[in-house]
N, C-alpha and C positions, 0 to 999 in steps of 0.2 A: 718587612711588610708582607702580608699574606693576601692573595687574591683568590676568591672563590669563583672559578670560571663556570658559567651557566651551561646547561645542557639543553639543546633544541629539542622540542617535542611538538608534533602536530596537535592542533586543538582537539581533534577527534579522539586522541588517546587520553585526554583528561577526563577521568571517570568521576562523576559526582559521588561523594561519600567514600572515595578510595584514597588513602593516605599516600602521598608521593615521597620520593627520597629527599626532597628539599622543598622550600617554599616556592609556590607557583603564583603567578598573577597574570592578569590581562591588562594591556595598556592601550590607550587610544593613541591617535597619531601625535597629538601634542606631547604626550608623555614620552613617546618613542623618540621624537626629535630632540627633546630635552636631554634624554639619556645619551643619544648618539652624538652629542657635541663632544663627548669624550673621545670620539674616534676621528675628529678632524685633526688637522695639523697642530692647532693650538692645544687640543685635548691630549694629543700624543706627547707633546713637549711637557705639558703640565703633569701628565701621568708619570713621566720619567722622573720628574723632580719631586712631585707630591702624589705618590700613588694612592688611589682610593682603596678602601677596604674591600669593596665589592664592585663587580661589573656584571652586566647582563648582555646576552646576545639574543637578538630578536629575529623571528622568522614570521613572515606573513602567513596567516592561516585563516581558517573560518571557524568561528565558534557557533555551535548550533544548540542554543539552550532549549529550543522547542523539541529537539529530539534527545535531550539528555537522558530522560527516564528510559526511553526505548533503548538507547545505547548502553546504559548501565545494566539493563536487563539482559544484555547479551544478544539482542536481536541484530538484524543486518546492519552493516556499517552505514552511517549517515552519509548522504550525498550532499555535496556543497551546492547550495542554491546560487543564483546569480548574485554577484557581489554588488554592493552599493558604494556610493562615493565615500571618500574619507570624511567629507563634511557630515554626511549622514551618520557615519560611525562615531564621530565625535559628539554628535548631539542626540543620537538615538537613545531611547530609554530601554532598559532591559525588559525584553518582552519575548514574544514568540517569533519575531523576525530574525532571519539569519543575518548576522552582522560580521563583516570581515574584521579580524582583530590581529594584533601581534601577541604572540605567546612566548613565554620563556619560563624555564624551570631552573631553579638554582640547584647546582650540584652539591654533593657533599663536599666538605672542606678538601681543597686540593692546594697544598702549599707550593708556592713558586718562590724560590730563593733568589733575591737580587744579588746574592754573593756570586751566582754564576756569571753575572756580567763582570764582576770585579776580577774573579780568579780564573775565568775561562775566556770570555769575549775580549776583554782588554788586552791580555797577553797575546792572543791571536792577532789582534789588530796591530800591535807593535811588531809582531813577527812579519806580517805582510808588508808593513811600512819599511821595516828593516831590509827585507829582500829587495824592495823597489829602490831604496836608497843605495844599497850595495851595488846593484847593477848600474844605476845611473851615474853614481860617483866614479865607478871604474871606467865607464865610457867617457866621462868628462875628462878624467886624468889622461887616458890614452889619446883622446882627440886633441886635447890641449898640447900634449907632447908632440903629436904629429903635426899640428899647425905650426909649432915653433920650428920643427925640422923642415917643413916645406918652404920656409923662408930661405933656408940655405940650400934646399933641393934634396928631395928624397933619394936621388941617385947621384950623390956627390962622390961616392967611391967608384973606382973603376969597375966596370962590369966583369963579374966573375971573380973578383978579389974576395978575400976572406971577410973583409969589412962589409962588402956589398952583400954577400950571402947572409951574414948575420943580420943586417938591416932588413933584408927581404924576409928572412925567417921570422923576425920579430913582428913585422907587419902582418904576415900570414897568421901567426899565432893569435894576434889581437882580433883579426877579422873573423877567424874561425870561432873564437869564444863568444863573439858578439852575434853570431848567427841566432842564438837562442834568446837574445835580448828582448825582442817583441813578445816571445812566449812568456818570459818572466814578468814583463809588465802586465800582460793580460792576466796571468795567474795572480799577481799581487792585487790588481784591480778587482778581480772576482772575489778574492778573499775579503778585501775591505768592504765591498758591497754587501756580502753576506753578513758580516759583523754589524754593519750599520743597520741592515734589515732586522737582525736579531735585537739590536738595541732599541729600535723604534717599536717593534712588535715583540716586546719582552715576554709576553704571555703566549706567544705562538698561536694567536687566534685569527690573524689576518693573512700573514704572508704565505702560509701553506694552504690557504683556502683556494686551491687551483680550480675547483669547479666554478668559482666566481670569476676567475681570470678569463675564462672563455665565454662568459655571459655578457652579451651585448648590453643588456639593461644595466648591468653592474658597471661596465667600462664607460658608459655614457656619463656616469657620475663624475668623470673628470671635469665635465663642463657644468655640472649641476651640484646642488648641495648634497652632502652625504646623507644617506638613509640607513645603510648598513655597512659594517666593516667589510673590506675587500682587499685583495692583494695589491691593487693599484695604490691604495692608501699607504702602503709600505714601500712598494717597489720604486715609485717615482721619487719620494724624498730620499730614499737610500741611494738611488742612482745620482741624484743631484749632489749629495754629500760626497759620494765616491769620485765623481768627475772633478769636483772642486778640490778635494784633497790631493788627488793624483796630479792635477794641473799645478797646484801649489808646489808640491815636492819636486816635480820635474822642472818646473820653471826656476825654482830656487837653485837647483843643481847646475843648470845651464846658463844662469845669468852672468857667469864670469866669461863665457866664450861665445854665446849665442844670444846677444842682447835683445834683438828684435823678436826672435822666437819666444824668449822668456817674457817679453812684454805682452805678446799675444796671449800667452798662458795666464799672465797676471790679470789681463782684462777679463778672461773667463772666470777667474777666481773671484774678483770683485763683484761681477754681475751675479755670480752664483750666491754670494753672501746676501745680496739684495733680494734675490728670489727666495732664499730660505727665510729671511727676515720678514718677508711679506706674509708668510704663513698661509699662502694660497696654493692649493694643489694645482690649479690651472696655471698659475704663474710659474711654478716649478716645472710643469710639463712643457710650457712654451720655451723656457730657458734651456731645458735639456735638449730640445730639438734644435734650436738655433745655435747653441754652443757646439754641439757635435757637427752640425753642418759647417759652421765656421772653421772648426779645426780641420775638417776634411778638405775644405777649399784651400786653406793656407798651406797645409803640409803635403797635400797630394795633387791638387789640381793646379795651383798657382806655379809650382816649380816646372810643370810640363809645358807651360805656355811658351811660345817662341821668344817673346821678350819678357822674361821674368823680371819683376822689379828688384832693385838692389836690396830692399829691406826684407826680401823673402829668404829665410834661412831654414836649414834643416836642423834636426836635433842630433848633430854629430854622428853622421853615418861613418862606420869604420870598415865598410867593405873595401876590398882591394883586388885589383887584377893586374896582370902584366901581359904585354904583347908577346905572343909566342915567337915572333921573329926578331923584333928589335929590343925586347925586354923593357919597353917603356911602362912605367907604373901609372895606373889610374887609381886615384884615391877618392873614395866616396861614391855614393849612388849617383850623384849628379854628374859625374864624369864617365859613367858607364854608357855603353851603347844600348839604348832601350828601343831601337827602331823596330825590333820584333817583339810585339806584345803578346800576352797570353790569348787575347781575343782574336789576334791575327793568325793563330795556328789554323792550318787548313782543316776542313771537315771532309770526310770521305764522300765521293760522288755516289749517286744511286747505283751506277754500274759496279763500283767497288764494293758497296754494301751487299749487292746481290750475290757476290761470291761467297759471303759468309752464311752459315745456317743461323737459325733463330737463337740458338744457345750462344754462339759466338757474338752475334749482334748485341744480345742483352748484356753479356759480360763486357763487351767493348764500350757500351754506353756508360757503364759504371766506371770503367777505367778512364774513359775520356773525361768524365766529370771530375774525378779525383785529380787528373793531370792538370786540368784547367783551373779548378776552383779550390782545391784543397792542398795547395802547395805548402802552406804553413803547417797544416795538420800532418801532412806526410813527412815534412822535415822533422817535426817533433817526434813522431812515431818511430821513424827509421833511425833518427839520431839517438834515441833513448832505448826503445824496446828492442829493435833489431841489433843495435850495438851491444846491448847486454846479452842477447841470445847468442850472437856470434862469438862473443868472448867466452861464453860457457862452452860452446862447441869446440873452439880451437885457440882460445886466448893464450894458453901456456905453450903452444907448439910452434907458433909462427916465427920464422926468421926472415927478416926483411933486408934485402940487398938493394943497392942503388938508390938509397934515400936522398942523395944529393940531387937527383933528377926531379924530385917532387916537393922538396921542403919549401920552395918559394911560392907554391901555388896558394892563391888567396880565395876568399869566399865568393868573389864575383867572377872568377875565371870560368872559362868553358873548357871542360876536360873530356876527351874521348879516350877511354881505356880500351886497349885491344889486347886480348888474352887468348891463350890456348884453352880448350874446353874438354874437361874430363868428367866433372860431376855437377850436380845442381848447386853446389855451394861455392864454386870457384870464384864467381864475381863478388859475392858477399864477403868472403874472406879477404879478397884483394882490397875491396873498398873500405871495410871497417877496420881491419887489423893492419892494413898497409897504408892506404891513402889518407884516411881520416886520422890515423894515429900519428903519422909522421909529417903531415902537411896541414895547411890551413884551407884545404880544398872545400868546395861546397858540400853540404850534407844532402841537398836535394839531388836525387839520382833516379835514373830509370834504365831498364835493361830490356831490349827487344828479345822476344822469345818465340819459340814455335807454338802455334795455336793448339796443337794436338793435345796438350795437357792443361795449360793454364787458362785456356779459353773455351775448351770443348768438354772438359771433364768437370763434374760438379766438385769433386774433391780438390782438383787443381785450382778451380776458381776460388774456392774457400781458402785454400792455402795462399793464393796470391793476395786475396783481400785481407786476411787476418795477419799474415806474417809481414807483408811488405806494403800494405795499403795500396795495392794495385800498381806497384812500381815495375812489375814485369810488363812493360808496355813499349811499343805497340806489338800486337801479334804478327808473326811472320808465317805465311802459309806454306805448306809442303807443295812440291811440284811433282810431276810424274817421275822425275829423276830421283826423288826421295821416296819412292815406292808408295806414293799416295794414290788412292783409287777413286776418290770422289771429286777430284779437281783435274782440269786440264792445265797444261803449262800456261796457256794464254790467260785463263781466268785467274790463276794464281799470280801471274805477273801484274795484272791490273791492280790487285790489292797490294802486292809487295811494292809496287812503284809508289802508291800512296803512303805506305808505311815508311819508306825511306824519306819521302818528302816531309812527313810529319817529324821524323827524327831530326832532320836538318832544321826545321822550324823551332823545335824545342831546344835544340843545342845552341841556337843563336841567342837564346835568352841568357843574360849574365847570371852566373851562379848555378850552372847545371853540369851534372856529371852523367855521361852515357857510357855504359859498358857493353861492348859487342865482341862477338867471336867471329873472326874472319874466316874460320874453317867452315862455318855454316852449319855444323852438326857436332855431335859429341864424338871425340876420338877414342876408339876402342882398341887402338894398336897396343901391342905388348911393350913396344918401345916408348917409355914415358917421355922421351925427348923428341918424339916424332911430331911434326906439324903438318897437317893435311894441306892440300892446295887451297888457296884462298878464293873467296867470292869477290865480285866486283863492287858489292854494295858498300863496303867499308871505305873504299877509295872514293866513291861518289859522295859519301857523307863528309869525308875530310876535305874534299875539294870545294863543295858547295857551302859548307859552314865558313870556311876561310880562316879566320883568326881563332883557332882552337888548338889546345895543347894535345897533340896526338902522342900518347904514351904507350909503348908496348910493354906488356907484363907477362912474365912466365911464372906459372904456379906449378908446384910439384909436391906430391905427398898427401893429397886430400882423398879421404875415403868417401864413398857415396852414401854409406849408411849413417843415418842420424845417430844411432846408438853407439856405433863404433867411434864416431868423432868424440862423443862425450866421454866414452870409456878411456880412449887413449889420451885425451886431454888431461885427465886427472890421475891416470895410473901409469902411463908410459910416454910422457911428453918428450923426455930427453932422447929416447931411442927412436921415436917416430916423429921427427920434425916436419913441419910444412914450410917450404921455402917459397917466398914471393920475391921475384927479381924484377925491379923496375929498370927500364932502359932509357936511353937518351931520347928526347923528343924527336919525332920523325918530321922532317920538313918536306912538304909537298908543294911549296910555293912556286917552285920552278915549273911544275906541271900546271898549276893553277893559272900561271901567267899566260898559258897558251889557250885560254878559254875562247870559245866562239864569240861572234859579235853580240849575241844575245846573252852571254854569260853561261852558256851550257857547255857540257863536255861530252866528248865522244866516248863510246864504250871502251875503246883502246886506251884513252887517257885515264878513265876510271880504273881499268884493270891494272894499268901501270902504277897508279898511286897505291892500289891495294897490294900489288906485288912488293912495292918498296916497304910498305908497313909490315907485311908478312915476313919479308927477309930480315927485318930488324928483330922480329919475334923469334925467328929461327936462330939468329945469332945469340940471343939470350939463352935459348934452350941448349945451344952448343957449349956456351961458356959456363953453364950452371955447374957441371961436375967440378970444374976448377975452382969455383967460388966456395964450394963447401968442403973442399979437401982439408982434412984435419979439423973438421967442424966440431963445435962444442960451445960451451959458454963463452969462451974467449974468441971464437971465430968472428971475423969482420962482419958487422951488420947483424949480429945475433940479436934477437928481439928482447933479450933480458936487460939490455942496457937502458938507462933511463931516457925516456923521450923528452926532448926539450919543449915539446908542445903540451 
């Protein structure tokens, strides 16, 4: 079937005696309303099954027959007189009065192939549904297997045994892969929504009419009879169909292991079918609001209540974490410690903000918003874009040692990476090609940095935002001992105390990785195994966070030049390896047990913890030459062996 889509023209452009590109006509209100029935929900469904040969689009305008001759003669443009009521327009006789009318002009023939729906939209719909089913069925199988294992005990093997390590590594692998499960569900839902919108608005006349989307008069039509086609006519039915389809698929997948959660989704599907069958845009809008609020209440609010009901179930969370001291495994989001919420992260005081200049404050607001509200976006960006870029920079050169110290880390663990500092790329190479590649550790990560580049320089701010999504957070200020001239030590300390407090708060959230450099600055020593004296901040962080995996990491062989990294990665990877050495977890619980009555620590205790961590880092640097003796493809820990993750 072929549809000739109309072209909108103002009435003043209709010249008497001048032939147009297609048939034109004027319609009264009754004719317009009769025609516009095609754009109601019933009309849309009818048009999909029995498409009409022609359709017209109407736009309210003013027809000025009294000035027609003047207008045709090329005189000045006619001015619209005061409009009269529609009742007058319907009954008025053609005369000299100015009458508001609806005008449409039929375009020349414009073929619209319904085959596009069959060979383009439907395959895409099945693709997105297949992606959703793949993710959810995988999660169901892993969750079901883990539920069966939990009946016997996830930690039935002796701690540290080969069976125990294999079990922990399996759980870590599953949890890491499921980090992107919410993103895949959102992607699939967005694809289904767009395909549904394309099916409802097959002629692309309504959905992309975004000027109407922001028009209050147009949107009020949700509550009133339709007068003209609008994006809401398409968006709301498409959203209803999308929510119903996704709820049906997810509920069907989880009905074997999460009966009550699947039942809630089933109620959503049944009520959605009723809303669609009502063929009422208002009913669909109400259902959409109540169903989304209901799902939010059941899956997000109800589990957080002190006495959560027994029939409240999640949809198979696969996050995993382990106690850094006892090794106890915590399975699922409901068993994690969520006492530190995103909204509970401290905000800087007026005094602390006063230390920053206006450029630093502006970039800080952007970074703070990203840290609090864009965790999912950051996780997707760093887990995909940054992972790909770092692999291009050094993916062929990295050799990883000490993998046994990190393989058991899960997606809900708190991880504090402590590394030596030589280049701008140290922590990204450690995280992407070491931690993420060989463990199930969280993808969400942040790295405190000096403010002199990433928060004060426009190019540094742009680099931080584009490449890492403002993951270089929070900024640390220079002090007079760092040759800074615009700050006093006291003012810098005010801000840096807040920055450490913020790091502690962020790291208490399950599923966070923080990378710090205890040396406090870049090491320019010619001895590549030299470690500078440590600062006390890393000790304060480790002590106050408490249950955090403190992992020392030594990195060797990284060039600071972006282009040198790419060149050596593809031309000389074997002769210029980059070594990443993970050490055993550093235990500072003995020092933490001596905390004051109010849970605070003295500077001496913080420095003692930092010294213990830095000594472990120095030991890795000292042992590094022995690890790589006789290095090559067959050397222990060389990156070319297949990762079990």
